[in-house]
NUVEXZA-129780 format. One line per field, with one value per residue (C-alpha): residue number from 1; x negated, y negated, z negated. Coordinates in Angstrom, 2 decimals, padded with zeros to 5 digits, m for minus. Layout:
num	(NUM,...)
xx	(X,...)
yy	(Y,...)
zz	(Z,...)
END
This chain:
num	(1,2,3,4,5,6,7,8,9,10,11,12,13,14,15,16,17,18,19,20,21,22,23,24,25,26,27,28,29,30,31,32,33,34,35,36,37,38,39,40,41,42,43,44,45,46,47,48,49,50,51,52,53,54,55,56,57,58,59,60,61,62,63,64,65,66,67,68,69,70,71,72,73,74,75,76,77,78,79,80,81,82,83,84,85,86,87,88,89,90,91,92,93,94,95,96,97,98,99,100,101,102,103,104,105,106,107,108,109,110,111,112,113,114,115,116,117,118,119,120,121,122,123,124,125,126,127,128,129,130,131,132,133,134,135,136,137,138,139,140,141,142,143,144,145,146,147,148,149,150,151,152,153,154,155,156,157,158,159,160,161,162,163,164,165,166,167,168,169,170,171,172,173,174,175,176,177,178,179,180,181,182,183,184,185,186,187,188,189,190,191,192,193,194,195,196,197,198,199,200,201,202,203,204,205,206,207,208,209,210,211,212,213,214,215,216,217,218,219,220,221,222,223,224,225,226,227,228,229,230,231,232,233,234,235,236,237,238,239,240,241,242,243,244,245,246,247,248,249,250,251,252,253,254,255,256,257,258,259,260,261,262,263,264,265,266,267,268,269,270,271,272,273,274,275,276,277,278,279,280,281,282,283,284,285,286,287,288,289,290,291,292,293,294,295,296,297,298,299,300,301,302,303,304,305,306,307,308,309,310,311,312,313,314,315,316,317,318,319,320,321,322,323,324,325,326,327,328,329,330,331,332,333,334,335,336,337,338,339,340,341,342,343,344,345,346,347,348,349,350,351,352,353,354,355,356,357,358,359,360,361,362,363,364,365,366,367,368,369,370,371,372,373,374,375,376,377,378,379,380,381,382,383,384,385,386,387,388,389,390,391,392,393,394,395,396,397,398,399,400,401,402,403,404,405,406,407,408,409,410,411,412,413,414,415,416,417,418,419,420,421,422,423,424,425,426,427,428,429,430,431,432,433,434,435,436,437,438,439,440,441,442,443,444,445,446,447,448,449,450,451,452,453,454,455)
xx	(000.09,m001.31,m000.07,001.66,004.18,004.67,007.39,005.34,005.91,003.20,003.21,002.33,000.14,m003.11,m005.01,m001.90,m001.75,m005.47,m005.34,m002.28,m004.07,m007.62,m005.25,m003.97,m007.28,m008.56,m005.49,m005.71,m009.40,m008.69,m011.21,m010.34,m012.56,m011.12,m007.60,m008.43,m009.97,m006.68,m004.37,m004.37,m006.28,m003.92,m001.94,001.19,000.51,002.96,003.10,006.59,007.45,010.21,011.46,007.53,006.71,002.87,001.94,m001.49,m004.33,m006.11,m003.14,m002.76,m006.63,m006.20,m003.14,m005.14,m008.21,m006.47,m004.00,m005.72,m005.61,m002.08,m000.13,m001.23,001.22,001.58,002.72,005.39,006.38,005.56,007.80,006.88,008.69,007.23,008.88,007.12,003.73,001.15,003.32,005.13,006.94,005.50,007.86,006.23,008.39,006.40,006.46,004.62,003.35,005.94,008.38,009.75,010.16,009.82,009.51,006.73,007.63,004.95,004.71,001.27,m000.58,m003.02,m005.87,m008.87,m010.59,m007.97,m004.51,m003.80,m001.06,001.00,003.89,004.38,007.26,007.06,010.03,009.97,013.27,013.52,013.58,017.47,017.12,018.43,020.90,018.70,016.80,017.09,020.09,019.70,022.61,020.61,017.00,015.08,011.66,011.84,008.93,008.07,007.28,006.52,004.17,003.20,003.12,001.13,000.33,002.21,004.93,008.19,009.39,007.32,008.99,011.80,012.69,013.30,015.45,013.79,016.46,014.74,014.41,011.42,008.13,006.45,003.07,002.02,005.62,007.45,010.72,013.59,016.66,019.10,018.41,016.44,015.51,013.81,012.25,010.48,008.94,008.17,004.47,003.33,002.90,m000.22,000.91,004.14,006.75,006.86,009.43,008.61,004.86,006.14,008.24,005.38,003.05,006.01,005.19,008.03,007.74,009.09,011.76,011.97,013.09,016.88,019.06,020.88,023.77,022.21,019.93,022.17,024.95,028.17,029.73,031.23,028.29,028.43,025.84,026.67,023.10,022.46,025.97,027.87,026.33,029.12,030.22,030.16,032.19,035.12,034.82,036.07,035.60,032.73,029.74,030.11,027.34,024.92,022.63,024.43,021.23,020.19,024.05,024.28,020.85,021.44,024.91,024.44,021.08,018.05,017.23,017.43,017.17,017.83,016.03,018.36,019.44,022.48,023.41,027.02,027.90,025.44,024.66,028.02,030.37,028.21,027.78,031.85,032.56,029.91,030.43,027.04,025.51,024.70,022.31,022.31,020.58,020.26,019.03,015.02,014.47,013.33,010.10,011.10,007.87,007.86,011.73,012.94,015.53,019.60,020.33,017.53,019.72,021.76,019.44,018.48,016.32,018.33,018.76,021.20,021.09,023.88,023.27,022.99,019.65,017.63,018.97,018.29,014.26,013.99,015.19,012.65,009.85,010.81,011.65,008.57,009.56,013.57,013.72,012.37,014.70,018.13,020.64,022.25,025.84,028.44,031.56,033.19,035.38,037.78,039.43,043.09,043.02,040.23,041.01,044.63,042.63,041.85,044.09,046.63,044.97,041.52,042.78,044.33,041.00,038.89,041.48,040.96,036.96,037.23,039.14,036.52,033.63,034.89,035.54,032.01,030.37,032.22,032.14,035.26,037.31,038.62,040.73,040.00,040.37,037.46,037.86,038.17,039.39,042.19,039.52,038.42,039.13,037.00,034.17,034.24,034.37,031.34,029.79,030.29,028.95,025.67,025.31,025.85,023.77,020.88,021.12,020.95,018.53,016.40,017.41,019.27,016.26,015.33,019.43,019.23,016.30,018.15,021.43,023.46,020.54,023.64,027.32,029.94,031.19,027.70,026.71,030.07,029.08,025.77,027.43,029.57,026.19,025.00,028.31,027.43,026.40,023.78,026.75,029.29,026.24,025.23,029.15,029.38,025.96,027.24,030.56,028.64,026.61,029.81,031.01,027.84,028.01,031.48,031.17,027.99,029.63,032.40,030.25,028.25,025.27,025.84,029.23,029.42,032.22,033.95,034.72,035.48,032.60,034.61,038.50,039.49,038.80)
yy	(000.23,m003.51,m007.03,m007.58,m004.91,m006.93,m009.63,m012.02,m015.76,m018.10,m019.98,m016.88,m014.79,m016.82,m013.38,m011.70,m009.21,m008.41,m008.01,m005.49,m003.40,m003.50,m002.01,000.28,001.72,002.06,004.08,006.15,007.16,007.17,004.56,004.03,000.69,m001.16,m000.42,m001.66,m004.40,m005.18,m005.35,m008.19,m008.18,m008.75,m007.44,m007.95,m006.50,m003.51,m000.62,001.65,004.76,007.07,006.45,005.22,002.11,001.47,m002.23,m003.83,m003.43,m000.81,001.28,001.50,002.21,005.07,006.59,006.68,008.23,010.88,011.89,013.63,011.02,009.72,011.76,010.95,008.65,006.25,002.69,001.90,m001.55,m004.22,m007.04,m010.23,m013.24,m015.89,m016.24,m019.31,m020.83,m018.63,m015.43,m013.45,m010.44,m007.31,m004.37,m001.48,000.80,004.30,008.06,010.91,013.99,016.22,013.59,011.93,008.42,005.77,001.98,000.16,m003.03,m005.47,m009.08,m010.49,m013.36,m015.92,m016.48,m018.18,m014.68,m014.38,m012.10,m009.54,m007.32,m008.60,m005.81,m003.00,m000.47,002.97,004.92,007.96,008.95,012.57,013.96,015.18,019.01,021.13,024.39,027.13,028.31,027.31,028.29,030.93,029.71,026.60,026.83,029.13,027.92,025.47,023.81,021.03,019.47,021.78,019.27,015.69,012.65,009.72,008.04,004.89,004.29,003.33,006.52,007.21,009.46,010.60,014.18,015.48,019.14,019.93,022.13,025.69,024.80,022.69,023.55,023.08,024.06,027.31,028.71,030.26,028.86,031.02,029.34,030.92,034.55,036.99,039.32,036.09,034.99,038.45,038.31,034.10,033.16,031.04,027.31,025.65,022.26,020.29,018.91,015.38,014.36,016.33,014.44,011.33,011.28,012.73,009.72,007.35,008.51,011.21,014.71,018.04,019.53,022.30,024.21,024.45,026.78,026.69,028.37,030.91,029.62,026.58,027.72,026.77,023.85,025.90,025.77,029.49,032.18,035.73,036.47,033.88,032.72,029.53,026.70,024.83,021.83,019.30,016.46,018.87,022.15,025.09,023.80,024.25,022.03,021.95,022.70,023.76,021.66,023.31,023.38,020.18,018.59,020.70,019.68,015.79,016.15,017.90,015.46,018.11,015.77,012.47,012.91,015.62,016.28,017.65,018.55,017.69,019.47,019.32,017.53,019.58,016.17,014.39,017.29,018.29,014.17,013.59,017.03,016.07,012.26,011.55,009.07,011.00,009.44,010.94,008.94,008.74,012.12,012.02,009.06,011.12,013.41,016.94,018.74,021.74,022.09,025.61,024.34,025.61,023.47,021.11,019.08,017.88,019.21,015.64,015.43,012.91,012.34,013.00,010.99,009.63,005.85,003.49,001.62,005.14,006.28,002.66,003.03,006.40,005.99,003.56,005.72,007.87,004.88,002.67,000.33,000.91,m002.87,m003.62,m001.05,m001.60,m004.09,m005.83,m004.55,m007.50,m005.70,m002.62,m000.64,002.11,004.00,005.02,008.27,009.41,009.25,010.73,014.21,013.90,014.75,012.29,011.90,011.37,008.54,006.95,006.97,005.95,003.16,001.97,002.46,000.23,m002.61,m002.46,m002.69,m005.90,m007.75,m006.53,m007.57,m010.17,m008.49,m008.26,m005.10,m004.37,m001.57,m000.20,002.78,004.55,005.58,009.18,009.96,011.97,014.77,015.23,018.75,019.08,017.32,019.41,022.59,021.64,020.41,023.81,025.71,023.95,024.40,028.17,028.47,026.63,028.39,032.00,030.82,029.97,033.05,035.79,037.97,038.10,039.00,041.58,043.01,042.84,043.93,043.31,040.69,037.82,037.53,038.64,034.91,033.72,036.46,035.75,032.19,033.17,035.97,033.53,031.73,034.86,034.95,031.43,031.74,029.30,027.77,027.29,025.78,023.20,022.13,021.87,019.40,017.35,016.77,015.65,013.55,011.92,011.42,009.62,007.19,006.43,005.71,003.95,001.78,001.04,000.03,m003.07,m003.56,m004.53,m002.47,000.14,002.66,004.04,007.14,009.84,011.89,015.34,015.78,017.39,016.40)
zz	(m000.14,000.85,m000.73,002.54,000.88,m002.48,m002.97,m004.67,m005.84,m004.35,m007.63,m009.98,m007.52,m007.94,m008.67,m010.07,m007.49,m007.38,m011.31,m011.07,m008.32,m010.00,m013.03,m010.67,m009.21,m013.21,m014.04,m011.16,m011.84,m015.53,m016.47,m020.00,m020.41,m017.37,m018.76,m022.21,m020.06,m018.41,m021.41,m023.60,m026.51,m029.05,m032.25,m030.66,m027.16,m026.11,m024.37,m024.25,m022.72,m023.10,m026.65,m027.76,m028.34,m029.15,m030.92,m030.76,m028.33,m030.76,m030.82,m027.17,m026.42,m028.81,m027.41,m023.96,m025.19,m026.81,m023.32,m020.70,m017.84,m016.19,m013.78,m010.33,m008.57,m005.62,m005.85,m003.08,m003.66,m005.86,m007.11,m008.89,m010.64,m012.70,m016.25,m017.72,m016.87,m017.09,m017.18,m014.86,m014.95,m012.36,m011.58,m009.41,m008.12,m008.18,m006.93,m008.48,m006.53,m007.59,m006.02,m009.49,m009.23,m011.69,m012.66,m014.67,m015.34,m017.08,m018.62,m017.38,m019.21,m017.76,m019.95,m019.72,m018.58,m015.94,m015.89,m018.40,m019.36,m022.54,m022.54,m020.47,m020.13,m017.78,m017.32,m014.69,m012.91,m012.99,m009.42,m008.63,m009.36,m006.82,m007.45,m009.04,m006.01,m002.38,m000.64,001.82,003.85,004.10,004.23,005.84,004.47,001.43,m000.04,m002.65,000.13,002.89,004.82,003.59,005.84,005.84,002.83,003.58,006.20,006.57,005.66,002.56,000.26,002.58,002.38,006.08,006.46,009.72,012.15,012.76,016.58,015.84,015.70,012.47,012.05,010.23,010.61,013.55,014.96,013.80,016.09,013.58,014.54,012.37,015.78,017.20,014.17,013.87,017.08,017.08,017.16,014.31,015.70,015.50,015.68,015.04,017.60,018.54,016.74,013.43,014.00,014.25,011.02,009.19,010.66,009.37,005.74,005.66,004.22,005.20,002.51,004.73,007.58,007.70,009.64,012.96,014.57,016.24,019.30,018.62,020.79,018.37,016.99,013.95,011.48,010.93,011.00,011.05,009.66,007.17,005.69,006.13,004.37,002.07,003.06,m000.33,001.61,002.38,000.20,001.62,005.29,007.54,007.84,011.33,014.09,015.26,013.03,010.01,007.72,007.84,007.59,004.36,002.99,003.51,002.32,m000.56,m001.45,m001.04,001.86,002.75,006.64,008.90,012.34,014.36,018.21,020.03,023.04,023.14,019.82,017.24,015.41,015.88,015.08,011.35,010.79,011.08,008.93,006.33,006.00,007.17,009.73,012.95,015.83,019.09,021.67,025.02,026.63,026.76,024.95,021.76,023.10,022.72,023.19,020.58,020.65,021.53,024.41,024.86,027.94,028.86,031.00,027.59,024.68,022.48,019.45,016.75,013.25,010.06,007.14,004.42,005.22,008.08,006.62,006.24,010.05,011.79,010.00,010.83,014.45,014.76,014.15,017.43,019.47,018.76,021.83,021.58,021.25,024.83,026.41,024.76,025.89,023.18,022.30,023.10,023.65,022.36,024.54,023.82,026.63,024.70,027.47,025.73,021.90,022.44,022.82,019.13,016.61,015.19,011.86,013.70,015.86,012.90,011.47,014.24,014.77,011.54,011.87,015.27,013.84,010.72,013.36,015.12,011.51,010.81,013.89,015.58,018.56,020.47,021.20,024.72,025.85,029.63,031.35,032.94,036.57,037.08,033.62,035.27,036.25,032.41,032.76,035.62,034.11,031.20,032.86,034.69,031.61,030.48,033.47,033.42,029.91,029.87,033.23,031.62,028.38,030.31,032.25,029.19,027.15,029.17,029.50,025.52,025.01,027.62,025.77,022.11,022.62,019.43,018.06,018.26,016.99,019.54,019.91,020.42,023.01,025.03,025.43,026.95,028.96,030.48,031.73,033.37,035.85,036.88,040.65,042.37,044.37,041.47,039.62,042.07,042.57,038.83,038.72,041.75,039.48,036.66,038.72,040.16,036.37,035.20,038.28,037.96,033.67,034.29,037.04,034.68,031.71,032.36,030.28,026.65,026.51,024.01,024.43,021.22,020.60,017.68,016.79,016.69,017.46,014.53,010.85)
END
C-alpha cells in the first residue's frame, strides 16, 4: 500500500503518515525497540485490545516483550482526521493471513520529537465461518485460499469462486463430470481471466461446480448434488454456474468467475438475488476456458453488490472505457417481455421505472424489426449451440456412454443430428437477426430484458 491509498488531511499529514508506516514496518519486523519509540513515553499512554486495556508506556512495552510477535497483517486502507492542533486520529483497515479483518484506531500526538501514538485500540473482526466442511454440492476444491494474488490491487482480499471450466494452475478441470475429471490433465497455468483477477489482488476461495459440461440452466448435477439457494430455500440456484452462484450467495466467496453461453450467469444471478455480468461475446479472453459452444461462450462475473462487480469487470476489461458508448437511452420491446411470466413482468417494469429515476435516462418503447421470427431465431440458436457442443465433446461422449445424466446427454445427442446444411441455415438466420437488432439499436441505446422468464 502507498500513501496514495490513504485518506489524509493535508493539515495533519506533516509527517504523520510517514510515522504511521514506520510504526507498521516495526510491527511487521517485531522490532520492540522501534515500537516503544513510536508510542508516547507517558504514564497515561493507552493501548487496548479486546477487553484488555494497558495504561502507561512501560506496561505497553512489557506486554510487547512478553508476546511472541504480532500476527502478520496487511494494511488495506488508512484514514486520518485532525482532532485538535497537533493531534490526529488514524484508522487503519487491516487483513490477516487467515482472512480475518480488523480495525486499528490510533490517536497520534505531535511532540517536539515528532508524531507519537498517545492511544491505540486494536479490534479484529472474525472471518465469516462457513458451515462445517466445504459443501460438496458447491465446491469441488476449496482452499484458505486456494491461490493468492498480488499483494495490492483493486481486488485485494476479494475471494473468488472459480467455475470448474477455467484452468487453475495445479488442478485439473472437472467440468461437473467425474469421468471427465478422472482423465483431465493438471493445468500448468491459470486461465487468462483467473490470472487477471489474481493480478488485481483477488484470492481464489476454490473451484466451484458447474452443471455437466455447462450444458444446462437448471443448477442441478446428478453426480455432485444440487447446491442450496439461500435466496429462495427449496428452489434451484439456476445453472450452469450453480457452484459460483451458491458460493457467492452464501457468503463463502465475494465474486464468482463464471460463464454464460445461453444464460448461465444471468439465470443464476436472477434466482440467487445476485448481480450478474455477461459482457459482449469475446470481450473477456477465454484462453484456458473449456468450451461448450465457442460462438456464444462468454466469461463473466457474479457478485452480491454492483460496486464490486464494476471494479472486477474493470480488471477484466482494462480498456473498456475507450470501447464502450455511454448509455443515453433505455429501451423495452413489450413483445419480448410478454414472454416472461406475469410476476417477472411486474418486477421487471418496477425495475425499469427505478432505473430511469436513478439515472435520469429516458425509457422508450420500441418494436424490434423481425421480432415475429423469435421462434425461428431461438431454434437457430439452439441448433448452432448443439452442433458446436457436439463438435467439441461428441467424441468423448461416444467413448464414455452413461457418463452424463440423461437430460444432458439428450442435449448433446441433438447436436449429433445437425447436418451441415441445417447448421449453415441456422447460422444465416442468426446473422440476419444480429443485423436487424444492431440496426434498430443506435449507439448509446440499452435494450432492457428480464434476466430469466420465470422466478
